[in-house]
Phi, psi and omega in degrees: 000144174277138181271339184266129177283126180286148174244355173228161184288160175281133169278160180311313184296336181279347180268121178241141178303131182095344178299141179228147171205167177224160182269175167293169177257157179212137178272134178276124184255166175301319179297323176300312181298312181298314179298318180294314179299320177293318180296318188262352184066028176276084185258027175302142181304325181300334181261335190240352185248110180300326179296327178302315178294320182291333181281003176094359178296334179223108185284345184259002182112208182287117181283141178260133177301139180303322180292333176289317178298317177300313180299320178293322178298317178297322176297319178296335181271357184309319182302330185281349181233003185299114179084350181240339180286134181247326182196147170257120190254327186191157172203138165270136192224127179224126173273122184262337181187167184285154170241139184239159171306132181099344176287147175253130183241156172213168181238128171259130186241136172230129178284124183262321181201161176206150176200148177285154175269174178287339177268139180292155174088007182209151177216162179255137180226128175250136179231163169253119182250118179254117176271120185241144171276168186300336178274004179091357179293131176285134176248322177216143170233129176218153184236088181280148170251122184236153172259126179241152175289149169267168180288337182286000000 
């Protein structure tokens, strides 16, 4: 793991297979959930009805939509692509467990593969991103393929 928090994005050449880093952590709040549900029109009872949680459908409290956790994870990763990210091309995505209001999440990243494209100035990098709660529980694992700038 790198100990220094980056303030600019990684260039293609700086990404090596096996390299690992992690993001800062962030607590998911009730306001985050309400804002996301309003923005996306995700008004399912599991996300918006307090009685749903009280009736035992969710033993851990207010459930957070998986796509919201994913979006927050991508936000936590912004520093790693700032000024160097060119495109998000694909991702395999798996929800491993629930995230609730009040959980704190962070992202652990491992570079899995990289290759240059046929066009100069860009390369492709695939990573495994593990979204973890503060107790180390995996909540989402996804493997995005991104296009990054080269230094040239």
